[in-house]
C-alpha positions as CSV (number, residue, x, y, z in Angstrom):
1,M,110.6,72.5,21.1
2,A,110.4,69.3,23.3
3,T,108.9,69.6,26.9
4,T,112.1,69.6,29.3
5,T,112.4,65.8,30.5
6,S,114.6,65.1,33.4
7,I,115.1,61.4,33.9
8,T,117.0,59.9,36.6
9,T,117.2,56.1,36.5
10,T,119.4,53.3,37.0
11,Y,118.7,50.2,34.9
12,A,118.9,47.2,37.0
13,G,116.2,44.9,35.7
14,E,112.5,44.7,34.7
15,F,110.7,47.6,35.5
16,A,108.0,47.1,38.6
17,G,104.9,48.3,36.4
18,K,104.1,51.3,38.6
19,Y,105.0,55.0,38.4
20,I,104.5,57.1,41.3
21,A,103.2,60.8,41.1
22,A,102.7,63.3,44.1
23,A,99.4,63.2,45.7
24,L,97.2,65.5,43.7
25,L,94.3,67.5,44.5
26,S,91.3,66.4,42.3
27,A,88.4,68.7,41.8
28,P,86.0,67.7,44.9
29,T,84.2,70.9,44.5
30,L,82.8,69.9,41.3
31,E,82.5,66.5,41.8
32,K,80.6,66.4,45.2
33,G,78.0,69.1,44.0
34,G,79.6,72.3,45.4
35,F,78.6,74.4,42.3
36,Q,75.7,74.3,40.0
37,I,77.4,72.9,36.7
38,H,76.3,74.3,33.3
39,P,77.8,72.0,30.5
40,N,77.5,72.6,26.8
41,V,78.4,76.4,27.0
42,K,80.0,77.2,23.8
43,Y,80.6,81.0,24.4
44,K,78.2,82.6,26.9
45,Q,75.5,81.8,29.2
46,V,73.5,84.4,31.1
47,I,72.6,84.1,34.7
48,Q,69.4,86.2,35.1
49,K,69.3,88.0,38.5
50,V,65.8,89.3,39.8
51,A,65.5,91.9,42.6
52,T,62.4,93.6,44.0
53,D,61.7,96.0,46.9
54,G,58.7,95.2,49.3
55,I,56.0,93.4,47.2
56,V,53.3,93.3,50.0
57,K,51.2,96.6,50.4
58,N,48.0,97.5,52.0
59,A,45.1,96.5,50.0
60,T,42.9,98.8,48.0
61,C,40.1,98.6,45.5
62,D,42.3,99.6,42.5
63,F,45.4,97.8,41.1
64,D,48.1,99.8,42.3
65,A,51.6,98.8,40.8
66,T,53.9,100.5,43.2
67,S,56.8,97.7,43.6
68,T,60.0,97.7,41.6
69,V,61.6,94.7,39.7
70,T,65.0,95.0,38.7
71,L,66.6,92.8,36.3
72,T,70.5,92.4,36.0
73,E,72.6,89.3,35.1
74,K,75.9,87.8,35.4
75,V,77.6,86.2,32.2
76,L,79.3,82.9,32.2
77,N,82.0,82.8,29.5
78,P,84.2,79.9,29.4
79,E,88.0,80.5,28.8
80,E,89.8,78.2,26.7
81,F,92.7,76.4,27.9
82,Q,95.2,73.9,26.6
83,V,98.1,71.3,27.8
84,N,101.0,70.8,25.3
85,L,103.6,68.4,26.1
86,Q,106.1,67.1,23.6
87,L,108.8,64.1,24.8
88,C,111.1,62.6,22.6
89,K,111.2,58.8,22.7
90,K,115.2,58.6,22.5
91,D,115.1,60.0,26.3
92,F,113.6,56.8,27.2
93,H,116.0,54.4,25.3
94,Q,118.2,53.8,28.6
95,T,115.4,53.8,31.1
96,W,113.5,50.8,32.4
97,Q,110.9,51.0,29.9
98,A,113.2,50.3,27.0
99,A,112.1,46.9,26.3
100,E,108.4,48.2,25.8
101,M,109.4,50.3,22.9
102,G,110.3,47.7,20.8
103,Y,113.8,46.8,19.1
104,G,113.2,48.4,15.6
105,A,114.4,52.1,14.8
106,F,110.9,53.2,14.7
107,D,110.0,52.6,18.2
108,V,107.2,53.6,20.6
109,L,106.6,55.6,23.7
110,P,106.6,52.9,26.6
111,K,102.9,51.9,27.1
112,S,103.1,51.8,30.9
113,F,104.4,55.4,30.8
114,A,101.9,56.6,28.3
115,D,99.1,55.3,30.5
116,F,100.7,57.0,33.5
117,L,101.1,60.4,31.6
118,I,97.4,60.4,30.6
119,A,96.2,59.7,34.0
120,H,98.8,62.3,35.5
121,A,97.8,65.0,33.0
122,A,94.0,64.7,33.6
123,E,94.8,64.8,37.5
124,K,96.8,67.7,37.2
125,V,94.4,69.8,35.2
126,A,91.7,68.8,38.0
127,S,94.2,69.9,40.4
128,N,94.6,73.4,38.8
129,V,90.7,73.5,38.0
130,E,89.7,73.0,41.9
131,S,92.5,76.0,42.8
132,M,91.2,78.2,40.1
133,I,87.5,78.1,40.8
134,W,88.3,79.6,44.2
135,D,91.4,81.6,44.2
136,G,92.5,81.9,40.5
137,N,93.8,84.8,39.3
138,N,92.7,85.9,35.8
139,A,96.0,88.1,35.4
140,S,98.1,85.1,35.5
141,A,98.3,82.8,32.3
142,G,96.1,79.6,32.4
143,E,93.8,80.9,35.2
144,I,90.5,82.5,35.6
145,A,89.4,84.9,38.2
146,G,88.2,82.6,41.2
147,I,85.3,83.1,43.3
148,N,87.1,84.6,46.3
149,R,89.1,86.8,44.1
150,Q,86.0,88.2,42.6
151,L,84.4,88.9,45.9
152,A,87.4,90.9,46.8
153,T,86.7,93.5,44.1
154,D,82.6,93.4,44.4
155,A,81.4,96.6,46.0
156,S,77.9,94.9,46.2
157,L,78.9,92.5,49.0
158,P,77.7,94.0,52.2
159,A,80.4,95.2,54.7
160,A,78.4,93.6,57.6
161,Q,78.9,90.0,55.6
162,E,82.6,90.4,55.5
163,V,84.3,88.8,58.4
164,A,87.8,89.3,59.3
165,G,89.8,86.1,59.2
166,T,92.5,85.0,61.4
167,S,95.0,82.0,61.7
168,V,92.4,78.9,62.4
169,T,93.5,76.0,64.9
170,A,91.4,73.6,66.9
171,S,91.4,75.9,69.8
172,N,89.8,78.9,68.1
173,V,87.8,77.3,65.2
174,I,84.4,77.2,67.0
175,A,84.6,80.8,67.6
176,Q,85.5,81.6,63.9
177,L,82.9,79.4,62.3
178,G,80.5,81.0,64.7
179,S,81.3,84.5,63.8
180,I,80.7,83.6,60.1
181,L,77.2,82.3,61.1
182,D,76.6,85.4,63.2
183,A,77.0,87.5,59.9
184,C,74.5,85.4,58.0
185,P,71.4,87.4,57.1
186,A,68.2,86.0,58.6
187,R,66.8,85.5,55.1
188,L,69.6,83.1,54.0
189,Y,70.0,80.9,57.1
190,N,67.0,78.7,56.5
191,Q,67.7,78.0,52.7
192,P,67.8,74.5,52.4
193,D,71.3,74.5,50.3
194,L,73.0,77.0,52.5
195,T,76.6,75.6,52.7
196,L,79.8,76.7,54.4
197,Y,82.6,76.4,52.3
198,V,86.0,76.1,54.1
199,S,89.6,75.7,53.3
200,Q,91.4,72.5,54.3
201,N,93.2,73.8,57.3
202,I,89.7,75.1,58.7
203,Y,88.0,71.7,58.1
204,R,91.0,69.7,59.7
205,A,90.9,72.0,62.7
206,Y,87.1,71.8,63.4
207,V,87.5,67.9,62.9
208,R,90.3,68.2,65.3
209,A,88.1,70.1,67.9
210,L,85.1,67.7,67.2
211,G,87.3,65.1,68.5
212,G,87.4,66.7,72.1
213,F,90.7,68.5,71.7
214,G,89.5,71.8,71.0
215,A,88.0,74.5,73.3
216,S,84.4,75.6,73.6
217,G,83.6,72.8,75.9
218,L,83.4,70.0,73.4
219,G,84.5,67.4,76.0
220,A,87.5,65.3,75.9
221,S,86.1,62.1,74.2
222,G,84.8,63.8,71.1
223,V,82.0,62.5,68.6
224,N,80.8,59.0,69.8
225,A,83.5,59.0,72.4
226,Q,86.2,58.2,69.7
227,G,88.5,61.1,70.1
228,T,90.4,61.5,66.9
229,N,89.8,58.1,65.8
230,Q,86.5,59.1,64.3
231,V,85.1,58.6,60.5
232,L,82.8,61.5,59.9
233,G,80.6,61.8,57.1
234,D,78.5,64.8,56.3
235,V,79.8,67.4,59.0
236,Y,77.6,70.3,60.1
237,F,78.2,73.4,62.1
238,D,75.0,75.1,63.7
239,G,73.0,73.0,61.1
240,V,74.8,74.3,58.3
241,K,76.6,71.9,56.2
242,V,80.3,72.3,56.0
243,F,81.9,71.6,52.7
244,V,85.6,71.2,52.4
245,A,86.9,73.2,49.5
246,N,90.4,71.3,48.7
247,G,91.6,74.5,46.3
248,M,90.8,77.2,48.8
249,D,93.5,79.0,50.3
250,N,94.1,78.5,53.9
251,N,92.0,80.7,56.6
252,K,89.3,81.4,53.9
253,A,85.6,80.5,53.8
254,I,82.5,81.6,52.4
255,L,78.9,81.0,53.4
256,T,76.3,80.7,50.6
257,P,73.4,78.5,49.1
258,S,75.1,76.2,46.7
259,S,72.8,77.5,44.0
260,N,74.4,80.6,44.1
261,L,77.5,79.2,43.0
262,H,77.9,78.3,39.0
263,F,80.7,76.4,37.0
264,A,80.3,76.6,33.0
265,T,82.3,74.4,30.4
266,G,82.0,73.2,27.0
267,L,81.9,69.3,27.2
268,L,82.4,67.8,30.6
269,S,84.3,65.3,29.2
270,D,86.9,67.6,27.8
271,L,88.2,67.9,31.4
272,N,89.3,64.1,31.4
273,Q,90.2,63.8,27.6
274,V,93.9,63.3,27.0
275,K,95.2,62.7,23.7
276,V,98.7,61.0,23.0
277,L,99.8,61.6,19.3
278,D,102.9,59.8,18.2
279,M,104.6,62.1,15.6
280,G,106.8,59.4,13.8
281,D,104.0,58.7,11.1
282,L,103.4,62.5,10.6
283,D,107.0,64.1,10.4
284,G,109.4,61.5,10.9
285,S,110.5,62.6,14.2
286,E,110.8,61.1,17.5
287,N,108.4,63.2,19.3
288,V,105.3,62.4,21.2
289,R,102.9,65.1,22.0
290,V,100.2,65.1,24.9
291,V,97.3,67.2,24.2
292,M,94.4,68.4,26.3
293,R,92.1,71.3,25.6
294,F,89.0,72.5,27.6
295,T,87.0,75.7,28.5
296,L,85.6,76.8,31.9
297,D,84.5,79.6,34.0
298,A,83.1,80.1,37.6
299,K,80.9,83.0,38.9
300,Y,78.5,83.5,41.8
301,G,75.0,84.8,41.2
302,F,74.3,87.4,44.1
303,A,77.2,88.7,46.3
304,E,74.3,90.0,48.5
305,D,73.9,86.2,49.4
306,I,77.2,85.5,50.5
307,V,79.2,85.7,53.8
308,T,82.9,85.9,53.4
309,Y,86.0,84.8,56.0
310,G,89.5,86.1,55.6
311,I,88.8,87.9,52.2
312,T,89.6,91.4,52.2
313,N,87.2,93.5,50.0
314,S,89.1,96.6,48.6
315,A,85.7,97.8,47.0
316,N,84.1,98.8,50.7
């Protein structure tokens, strides 16, 4: 059965040479180093977790092994996914791209559309991956359990590190981000890779506040007296790097070292490889198939090293 294709077009001359797709999220969390990436994981990879109690004791003349070392683990188990599209070349006979198909009975999919479809499929997958790694629901087909959904049921997340969320605006974003840092354990605050991962709407509110139009005494002129006409590079809050997580649901955030977040896949290139198969030479049909196959999983190491914002934990 072919993928349903809806084509609305009026043939009125040469095709302009470009297709326009809706703006898509890429996967910036992975591209910009927001996770520790583990490639070449075919089946499983274990993240070893080591915990100790107080290891410094009063000195004696003897060796006194009184400390406790506890070894636990998290398992990255990449799940398999696929993209399967099937198009009928006959659907394109009356479109602007008909001349690209050739004039014989055994024609081909328009090259301009094939090129576009390859790029579109790869970008669409990247968009889904970005959303999945944060708020994906494993109960839904085509998704894994995202980081935030895992945290929502993890009893090992300390209740003191769960910050209730609200609708974040430029007027309250300073106070809300401050509440996250206030809940940060002292042992985490000086970690060199401590990162504040925020949703797009929280990041936009913070940037607007930095422009001088928020509360908390930020002034009227903003960063470098540029108001909202500012181009910011790395953004920090209370000395902690702010990372905009495009796939995270609105009004959510987590604070954790980036080394605590892990992403596993088979071949990294699988996420960018799209195959277009013309079935005419195989079964004599007019069908063209578009295929992608890839694997992925995302997990955190220690819930104890995470502060959440706007994520209700049902286990506590």
